[in-house]
C-alpha positions in Angstrom: -69.6 120.1 77.6 -69.1 121.5 74.1 -69.2 125.0 75.6 -70.5 127.1 78.5 -72.6 129.9 77.1 -75.2 130.1 74.3 -74.7 132.7 71.6 -77.7 135.2 71.4 -80.6 133.9 69.4 -79.3 130.4 68.9 -81.4 127.4 70.1 -80.1 124.9 72.7 -79.3 121.5 71.4 -81.0 119.1 73.8 -81.9 116.1 71.7 -82.3 113.0 73.8 -81.8 114.7 77.1 -83.7 113.2 80.0 -84.5 114.8 83.3 -81.5 114.5 85.6 -79.1 113.7 82.8 -76.0 115.8 81.9 -76.8 118.7 79.6 -74.7 119.3 76.5 -74.5 123.0 75.7 -73.1 123.9 72.3 -71.7 127.4 71.7 -71.7 127.8 67.9 -72.4 130.3 65.2 -73.1 127.5 62.7 -76.5 128.1 61.1 -76.5 125.9 58.1 -75.2 122.6 56.7 -75.6 121.0 53.3 -75.7 117.4 52.2 -75.6 115.7 48.8 -77.3 112.4 48.1 -77.7 109.6 45.6 -81.4 110.5 45.5 -80.6 113.4 43.2 -81.0 116.2 45.7 -79.0 118.3 48.1 -80.5 119.6 51.3 -79.8 122.6 53.4 -80.2 122.0 57.1 -80.3 123.9 60.4 -77.9 121.7 62.4 -79.1 123.2 65.7 -82.7 122.0 65.2 -82.3 119.3 62.6 -84.8 121.0 60.3 -84.5 120.7 56.5 -84.7 124.3 55.3 -84.5 123.6 51.5 -84.4 120.7 49.2 -82.3 121.5 46.1 -83.5 119.5 43.1 -86.2 116.8 42.9 -86.4 113.1 43.3 -88.2 112.0 40.1 -89.0 108.3 40.2 -89.2 108.1 36.4 -85.6 109.4 36.1 -84.2 107.9 39.2 -84.2 104.3 37.9 -85.1 101.3 40.1 -84.8 100.3 43.7 -82.0 97.9 44.5 -81.0 96.8 48.0 -83.2 99.4 49.5 -81.7 102.3 47.5 -82.5 104.1 44.3 -80.1 103.1 41.5 -79.6 103.9 37.8 -80.6 107.6 37.8 -79.3 111.0 38.6 -77.1 111.4 41.7 -76.0 114.5 43.5 -72.2 114.0 43.9 -71.3 116.9 46.0 -72.5 120.3 47.4 -70.6 123.1 49.0 -71.3 126.6 50.3 -69.7 129.7 48.7 -67.1 131.5 50.8 -69.7 134.2 51.8 -72.3 131.5 52.5 -74.9 133.0 50.2 -74.8 130.3 47.5 -74.6 126.5 47.2 -72.7 124.8 44.3 -73.8 121.2 43.5 -72.3 118.7 41.1 -74.4 115.9 39.6 -74.1 112.7 37.6 -76.4 114.3 34.9 -73.4 116.2 33.5 -74.4 119.5 35.1 -73.5 121.7 38.1 -76.0 124.1 39.6 -75.8 127.3 41.6 -78.5 127.8 44.2 -79.5 130.5 46.7 -78.5 129.3 50.2 -81.2 131.5 51.8 -84.2 130.6 49.5 -83.2 127.4 47.9 -83.9 129.0 44.5 -82.0 127.7 41.4 -79.9 130.5 40.0 -77.8 128.9 37.2 -77.5 125.4 35.6 -73.9 125.0 34.3 -74.2 123.1 31.0 -71.2 122.0 29.0 -69.7 118.8 30.4 -70.5 115.6 28.4 -70.2 113.1 31.2 -70.9 112.9 34.9 -69.2 115.4 37.3 -66.7 114.3 39.9 -66.3 117.5 41.9 -67.3 121.2 42.1 -65.8 124.0 44.2 -65.7 127.8 44.5 -62.7 130.1 44.1 -61.7 131.7 47.4 -63.4 135.0 46.5 -66.5 133.2 45.3 -66.4 134.8 41.9 -65.5 131.6 40.0 -66.4 127.9 40.2 -64.5 124.9 38.9 -65.9 121.5 37.9 -64.2 118.2 37.2 -65.8 115.5 34.9 -65.5 112.1 33.5 -65.3 113.8 30.0 -61.5 114.3 30.7 -61.9 118.1 31.3 -62.4 120.6 34.0 -64.2 123.8 33.5 -64.0 127.3 35.1 -67.2 129.2 35.4 -68.3 132.8 36.1 -70.6 132.4 39.2 -72.6 135.6 38.5 -73.4 134.9 34.9 -73.1 131.1 34.8 -70.9 131.4 31.7 -68.1 128.9 31.0 -64.9 130.9 30.9 -62.3 128.1 30.2 -62.3 124.4 29.4 -59.1 122.9 30.9 -58.1 120.3 28.3 -55.0 118.2 28.6 -55.8 115.1 30.6 -56.4 111.9 28.6 -58.7 110.3 31.1 -61.3 111.0 33.8 -60.6 114.2 35.9 -61.3 113.1 39.5 -61.1 116.5 41.2 -60.4 120.2 40.6 -59.7 122.9 43.2 -58.5 126.5 43.3 -55.3 127.6 45.0 -55.7 129.6 48.2 -55.1 132.8 46.2 -57.4 131.8 43.4 -54.8 132.3 40.7 -54.4 128.6 39.7 -56.5 125.4 39.5 -55.2 121.9 40.5 -56.6 118.9 38.8 -56.2 115.1 39.5 -56.8 112.5 36.8 -56.8 108.8 36.2 -54.2 109.4 33.5 -51.6 109.2 36.4 -51.1 113.0 36.4 -52.0 116.1 38.3 -51.9 119.5 36.5 -51.8 123.1 37.6 -53.6 125.6 35.4 -53.8 129.4 35.2 -57.3 130.3 36.3 -57.3 133.5 34.2 -56.2 132.1 30.9 -56.9 128.4 31.3 -53.4 127.4 30.2 -51.6 124.5 31.8 -48.6 125.8 33.8 -47.3 122.6 35.4 -47.7 118.8 35.0 -46.9 116.8 38.1 -45.5 113.5 36.8 -44.4 110.6 39.0 -47.3 108.5 40.0 -47.6 105.1 38.3 -51.4 104.7 38.5 -54.5 106.9 38.8 -54.2 110.1 40.8 -57.2 109.9 43.1 -57.0 113.3 44.8 -55.0 116.5 44.8 -55.1 119.6 47.1 -53.0 122.7 47.9 -51.3 123.5 51.1 -52.8 126.5 53.0 -50.1 128.8 51.7 -50.4 127.5 48.2 -46.7 126.6 47.8 -47.2 122.8 48.0 -49.5 120.2 46.6 -50.3 116.7 48.0 -51.6 114.0 45.6 -52.8 110.4 46.3 -52.7 107.6 43.8 -53.7 104.0 43.1 -50.0 103.2 43.2 -50.2 103.2 47.0 -48.3 106.4 47.5 -49.0 110.1 48.3 -46.6 112.7 47.0 -45.8 116.2 48.1 -44.9 118.6 45.3 -43.4 122.0 45.0 -45.9 124.1 43.0 -43.5 126.5 41.4 -40.9 123.9 40.3 -43.1 120.8 39.9 -40.5 118.9 41.9 -41.7 115.9 44.1 -40.4 116.6 47.6 -41.7 113.6 49.5 -43.2 110.3 48.7 -45.5 108.8 51.4 -46.1 105.1 51.2 -49.3 103.3 52.3 -49.1 100.4 54.8 -51.4 98.3 52.7 -53.8 99.2 49.8 -54.0 102.7 48.4 -54.7 106.0 50.0 -58.2 107.3 49.6 -57.4 111.0 50.2 -54.8 113.4 51.7 -55.1 116.9 53.2 -52.7 119.4 54.9 -53.1 120.6 58.4 -54.2 124.3 58.9 -50.6 125.4 59.5 -49.3 123.3 56.6 -46.8 121.4 58.7 -48.6 118.1 58.7 -50.4 115.9 56.2 -53.2 113.5 56.9 -54.0 110.4 54.7 -57.0 108.1 54.7 -56.5 104.6 53.5 -58.4 101.8 51.8 -57.2 99.7 54.8 -58.6 100.6 58.3 -56.1 103.3 59.2 -55.4 107.0 58.8 -51.9 108.4 59.1 -50.4 111.8 60.2 -47.1 112.8 58.5 -44.5 115.5 58.8 -44.6 117.5 55.5 -40.9 118.6 55.7 -39.5 115.1 56.2 -42.2 112.7 55.0 -42.0 110.9 58.4 -45.1 109.2 59.7 -45.8 110.6 63.2 -49.0 108.6 64.0 -50.9 105.7 62.6 -54.5 106.0 63.7 -55.7 102.5 64.2 -59.1 101.4 65.5 -61.5 101.2 62.5 -62.6 97.8 61.2 -62.8 98.7 57.5 -61.7 101.3 55.0 -61.3 104.9 56.1 -63.1 106.9 53.4 -62.4 110.4 54.7 -60.0 112.1 57.2 -59.8 115.8 57.9 -58.2 118.1 60.5 -60.2 120.3 62.9 -59.9 124.1 62.2 -57.3 124.5 65.0 -55.3 121.5 63.8 -55.5 119.8 67.2 -57.9 117.0 66.3 -58.7 114.7 63.3 -62.1 113.2 62.3 -62.1 109.9 60.3 -65.2 108.4 58.6 -65.2 104.7 57.8 -66.9 101.9 55.9 -67.3 100.3 59.4 -70.2 102.8 60.0 -68.3 104.7 62.7 -66.5 108.0 62.8 -63.6 108.6 65.2 -62.1 111.8 66.8 -58.3 111.6 67.4 -55.7 113.7 69.1 -53.1 115.0 66.6 -50.5 115.3 69.4 -50.7 111.8 70.7 -52.6 109.8 68.0 -55.0 108.6 70.6 -58.7 108.0 69.8 -60.7 110.5 71.9 -64.2 109.4 70.8 -66.0 106.9 68.6 -69.1 108.2 67.0 -71.4 105.2 66.7 -75.0 105.1 65.6 -75.2 105.1 61.8 -76.6 102.0 60.2 -74.5 102.3 57.0 -71.0 103.1 55.8 -69.8 106.7 56.3 -68.5 108.6 53.2 -67.5 111.9 54.7 -67.2 113.9 57.9 -66.6 117.5 58.6 -65.8 119.8 61.6 -67.9 123.0 62.0 -65.9 126.2 61.5 -65.2 126.7 65.2 -64.5 123.0 65.7 -67.2 122.2 68.2 -69.5 120.1 66.0 -68.9 117.2 63.7 -71.1 116.3 60.7 -71.2 112.8 59.2 -72.7 111.4 56.0 -73.8 107.8 55.7 -75.2 105.1 53.4 -78.2 104.9 55.8 -79.7 108.0 54.1 -78.9 110.3 57.0 -76.4 112.8 58.3 -75.7 113.2 62.0 -74.5 116.2 64.1 -72.2 115.3 67.0 -70.5 117.2 69.8 -66.7 117.0 69.0 -65.8 117.3 72.7 -68.0 114.5 74.1 -68.8 112.4 71.1 -72.5 112.7 71.8 -75.0 112.6 68.9 -77.0 115.8 69.0 -79.2 115.5 65.9 -80.1 113.1 63.1 -80.7 114.8 59.8 -83.3 112.6 58.0 -85.2 113.0 54.8 -82.9 111.8 51.9 -84.1 108.7 50.1 -80.6 107.3 49.2 -77.1 107.3 50.5 -75.3 110.6 51.3 -72.1 111.3 49.3 -71.0 114.5 51.1 -71.8 116.9 53.9 -70.4 120.4 54.6 -71.0 123.2 57.1 -71.5 126.8 56.2 -68.1 128.5 56.3 -69.2 131.3 58.7 
């Protein structure tokens, strides 16, 4: 069972339940999820019912290009979509050089953020939701005022594509990762570069802060991940991949562990203070595209090219559940805020909602016309 009682007013998840079969009861306050797709749209879902509540953007066949291998290619793609910290807004990033801010309750478009000259790679809110930051192929990141839609600062200094940009936990700085082999830390208020993290030999693929904001972890095409001290810019640990490069890295909620996803079929759990690998999570048959901790830090979810997601124990490194059912590669997976549900995004044009405790598929979120790039739950 995922839980023992239903919260008032929330529907029961009983998809696929037959008479006489065990009943899965999910206790959750999750009321929304968002997906971003290659079809040029994002969708807001009720994960308890599987209903699509709003479609953000339109699939225009004349601007979407042509159909290749059963998918739409050559047109606008929605790269990512996330909820604001207060869950009232959605921020989307697109290959058409724009980001957009939408009402999460009505699906209405509030602002289109114009200014980038090439496709966007990422978009995220500041912790207080007042600002947004976008990363682009045009070698810049931009900081925006969410209320007005105004561009406040253009972060210029990278010489190649900016792969990602995120705010620090206190919202004071922005961290960028670039294919120029560098990560940079910027002042969110002034837009000035405060620190350049030098040490990788090839593209920096991703960069994120630790929960307390004192550390950064980066991953690179040079087959390493590096842990840095924010204030000094010093590299404290270098984590080396078993085979091909790391795809991503994140910190555990308490900041003591790091989790890496690899181009080979493994994820790894590391001690941050020593750089020691505690567990190698083996079982996938192809690249692990995404790996994240559960909110309590006790479990990990991995999403793979092999069409499966897996739930793992952080303490033992054992695989607890294999989430099978998608017909295409998985690009991302996320835990719900209370950790009881898992959401997966696939090339098969669908997202799926799973029970984290049993591995049972509870809902299939269908309606997109192309692969899904990302999925996210409402934060609360």
